[in-house]
C-alpha positions as CSV (number, residue, x, y, z in Angstrom):
1,M,-24.2,42.0,-9.4
2,T,-21.5,42.2,-12.0
3,K,-22.3,42.2,-15.7
4,T,-20.0,40.2,-17.9
5,N,-18.9,43.2,-19.9
6,D,-18.0,45.0,-16.7
7,T,-15.2,42.5,-15.9
8,R,-11.8,44.2,-16.2
9,V,-8.5,42.9,-17.6
10,E,-5.8,44.3,-15.4
11,A,-2.1,44.4,-16.4
12,I,0.1,44.4,-13.4
13,L,3.8,43.7,-13.5
14,L,4.7,41.3,-10.7
15,R,8.0,39.9,-9.3
16,T,7.9,36.3,-8.0
17,K,10.4,35.2,-5.4
18,W,10.7,32.0,-3.5
19,V,10.8,32.1,0.3
20,E,11.0,28.9,2.2
21,G,9.6,27.0,-0.7
22,K,6.6,29.3,-1.2
23,A,6.1,31.7,-4.1
24,I,5.6,35.3,-3.0
25,Q,4.6,38.0,-5.5
26,D,5.4,41.6,-5.2
27,N,3.7,44.3,-7.3
28,I,6.3,46.2,-9.3
29,K,4.0,48.4,-11.3
30,Y,0.3,48.7,-12.3
31,L,0.3,49.1,-16.1
32,S,-3.3,49.5,-17.1
33,S,-6.8,48.0,-17.3
34,I,-9.6,47.7,-19.8
35,R,-13.2,46.4,-19.5
36,L,-13.6,43.0,-21.2
37,G,-16.5,44.2,-23.2
38,R,-14.5,47.1,-24.7
39,I,-11.5,45.1,-25.9
40,Q,-13.1,44.9,-29.4
41,W,-13.1,48.8,-29.7
42,P,-10.0,50.6,-31.0
43,L,-10.1,53.7,-28.8
44,P,-10.4,51.9,-25.4
45,R,-7.5,49.7,-26.6
46,K,-5.5,52.8,-27.5
47,E,-6.1,54.2,-23.9
48,F,-5.0,50.9,-22.5
49,W,-1.8,50.8,-24.5
50,L,-0.9,54.4,-23.9
51,K,-1.0,53.7,-20.2
52,V,1.0,50.6,-20.6
53,W,3.7,52.4,-22.7
54,R,3.9,55.2,-20.2
55,A,4.3,52.8,-17.3
56,L,6.9,50.8,-19.1
57,D,8.8,54.0,-20.0
58,A,8.9,54.9,-16.4
59,L,10.5,51.6,-15.5
60,A,13.3,52.0,-18.1
61,L,13.4,48.2,-18.7
62,P,16.0,46.6,-21.1
63,P,14.5,46.4,-24.6
64,D,14.2,42.6,-24.7
65,E,12.4,42.5,-21.4
66,R,10.0,45.3,-22.4
67,M,9.3,43.5,-25.7
68,R,8.6,40.2,-23.9
69,I,6.1,42.0,-21.6
70,E,4.4,43.8,-24.6
71,E,4.2,40.5,-26.6
72,K,2.5,38.8,-23.6
73,L,0.0,41.7,-23.2
74,K,-0.8,41.6,-27.0
75,T,-2.2,38.1,-26.5
76,L,-4.8,39.5,-24.1
77,V,-5.4,43.0,-25.5
78,P,-4.5,43.5,-29.1
79,Q,-2.8,46.8,-30.0
80,P,-5.1,49.2,-31.7
81,P,-4.9,49.7,-35.5
82,K,-2.3,52.2,-36.6
83,I,-5.0,54.7,-37.5
84,V,-6.0,54.9,-33.9
85,R,-2.5,55.3,-32.5
86,G,-2.3,59.0,-33.6
87,S,-3.6,62.1,-31.9
88,E,-7.3,62.5,-31.2
89,A,-7.5,65.3,-33.8
90,G,-5.8,63.1,-36.4
91,I,-8.2,60.2,-35.6
92,R,-11.3,62.4,-36.0
93,A,-10.0,63.8,-39.3
94,K,-9.3,60.3,-40.7
95,L,-12.6,58.9,-39.5
96,K,-14.7,62.0,-40.6
97,G,-17.7,60.8,-42.5
98,T,-17.2,57.1,-41.6
99,A,-18.6,57.3,-38.0
100,T,-21.4,59.3,-36.5
101,K,-19.9,59.2,-33.0
102,I,-16.5,58.6,-31.6
103,I,-16.4,57.3,-28.0
C-alpha cells in the first residue's frame, strides 16, 4: 500500500526519437526526485535542486537549453527560498531561534 505522501516526483531527462512512426524515449540523465508530501518544505526542495544542478552541470548543456529545463522543473518543484540555498551552517545560523528542529 502506497501512502499519498510517499509518491515521488522524478526528474529524468529524456530524448525522444521517431523510428518507423513510433516515438522511442532514451534516458539521458536522472536528475533528482522528491516525495510529493515534502515539496512544501524548503530543505527537501534544496536537496532536490542541488542534485538537479549537479546533474545538469555534468551534462554541460548550452545555457538556453539548461534554462528551459530548469523553468519546466520549477513548475513541478519550486526552487527553495534564497535563505535555504546556502550552506547548512548558514541555514542553521539564520534560522536560530525561529525553529526548534531542522529536518
